[in-house]
N, C-alpha and C positions, 0 to 999 in steps of 0.2 A: 605594511600591516603591523599593528602594535602587538606586543606579546600578549596583552589581555585578549585581543581579538582571536589570536591564534589559540590560546587556551580555551576560549569559548567554543571554537570549532572542534577542538579535540574532545571536549566534554560531550558535544552533540554526537560526534562519530562513535564515541564509546558506548552510547546508548542505542545506536542503530541495530535493528534486529535482522539477522541474516536468514531466518527461517520462517518469515511471514511476509506475504505479498497480497496486494489487492489487484483484482482483474476487473476491468469495466468493459462490458459487452455492449457495443453499439449505443452508448449513451449520447443522446442528441445534444443536450445543452452543455456548452463548455463551462458555464458557471457552476453546474453540478460537479463536473470533473475537477474544477479548481477548488471547490469546497472540500471534495474528497482528498485532494492533495494536501490541503491544510491540516486536515485531521490526521492523515498519515504521518506528516512531518511531526505533529505534536506528540505522537506515541512512538516515534522512532522507526516507522516503516520506511525503508529506503526505496523499495521497488514497486512501481505501479505499471501494470500492463494494460494498455488501451487497445482494445480489439475493435476495429471498424470493418467488419466484413459485409455490412449491408448499408452503411452510410459513408459519405466521403471522409477522408482522413482530416482530422482537425489540424488547422494551421496555427491556431493560438488558443489559449485558455481564457477563462472568464475574467471576473472583476479584478481590478488592480489590487484590492485589499487582500486577496488570497492567491492570485496567480503568481505572486513572488515566491511562493513555496516551491514552485516547479523547478527553480534553478538549484534547489538543494536536494532534489530527488532524482532517481534514475527512472526515466520514463521510457518504456519499451512499447513502441507502436507496431501493431500488426494489422494486416488486411486479410490474412489467411488463417482460418480457425486451426487447421492441423499444425501449421507452423508454430502458432502460438502455444498450442498444447504440447507439442514436442519440446519446446523450450521450458515450459512449466514442469514437465515430467523429469527433466534433467536436474531441476533445482529443488523441487518440493516433493515430499512423500505423498501428500494427499491434496486433491483439488475438491473443494466443496462449493456448492452454489446456494444462493438464497432463493428458495422456491417453496411455496406452500404446497406440500404433498403429504400423503398419509404416513410416509416413512421419514419425514423431516424431523430433525432433532432441534430442540430449542437451543439458543446460544449459550444458555447457562449449563447445558449438558455437553457442550463441545470442549474438548481438551485443546486449548489454544497454545499450549506449551510445545506441541508437536510441530513438525514442519508442514506448513499449510499455505495454499494459495486459495483465496476467497473470491468468488466470482459474483459480481453484482450486475444485474441486467438493466436494460434501458427503462426510461420513464413510463412507457406505455405497455409493453408486453412482458417486462421482466426478463429473466434468463430464458434463452431459446431452448426448444426441445433438443436441438442438435448439441448444444453445450451441456445440457443436463445428461445426455446419453454418454458423454465423454468423461463426466466427473465421477467422483467416488461417493458422493452423497449430497444431501440437501440440509440446510438449516434455516430456521425461522427466528424472528424476534417475537416473543410472546406479546399479544395485544388483546385487550378486552373491550375495545371500542367497537362502534358500528362499522367504521371504515377500516378494513383490514389491510392497510398498506401505509408505508411511510415514504417520504421523499428519499430518493436514493442517497443523497448526501447525509441525511439524518440517520438512515439505516446503517450506513457505513460507519458513522461516528459512534453510534451505540455499540456496534459490533467491535470496533477497534478498541474502545475503552474497556469492554469486557475482556478482550485479549490482553490489554495492558494490565488489568487487575490480576489476571492469572499469571502472566509472565513476571510481573513485579514480585508477586508473592513467591514465585519459584526461583527468584534471584537472577533472572535473565538480564536485568539491567545493572547488575553489580559487576559484570565482567564484559570484556570486549567480545562481541558476537561476530563481527565481520572478520573474514580471513585477512591475514596481514597484507596480502597483495591488493585486495579490494580496498582495504582501509587506506593504504598509501595512494592508490589510484584516485580515490575520492578526494583525498587531501589536495592532490595536484589539480583535479577538476575544479575544486573550490578556490583555486588560485593561491594555495598555501605552499610556500617554498621554505625549506629550512634556512636557506641563505638569507631570505628577507627577515626572518625572525632574529637571526644572529646579528644582522646589521642593525636592527632596531635596538637590540640589547646593548650594542656597543656605543650607541649614541648617548 
């Protein structure tokens, strides 16, 4: 690995956000999951939780053009709802779902600088009633068209970039967010070793 490549990976890790995650509930199409992964990588979200409690566990992700993002992310797969939420509660202060309800807040009224896990439901039914009951609230993306829905990957991308806007403005990308142990663990997972870099520098 060249020193330039090593520095590039460090720059990416320095922008990874430790207090924001995406949760996908029973999303059928692996291409949608893959597109979500690409958006998450783009805005520095490291953790994606894939909950398959009603459909088979995914064995692979979608299109080659975006599935390569998966190797740079930490993907946590669950088949049990409670086990997934127990893990989320350990790591994040609030869990919000995307659901059109009378008490739902618009994404521009959500404080994305806080510690959040954001749940997106499947292509047909959205977030299930079971998941909504376990969450702390709902949010929606404002729309003025006739069709009051967006493709899940589009909805996720719109939400992620509003989160990016807020977090960038708050300076969250100006300093390392990941804990030191997690930071170093990811470096190793990405195949970066200090010895390799030193060796390249010596050549």
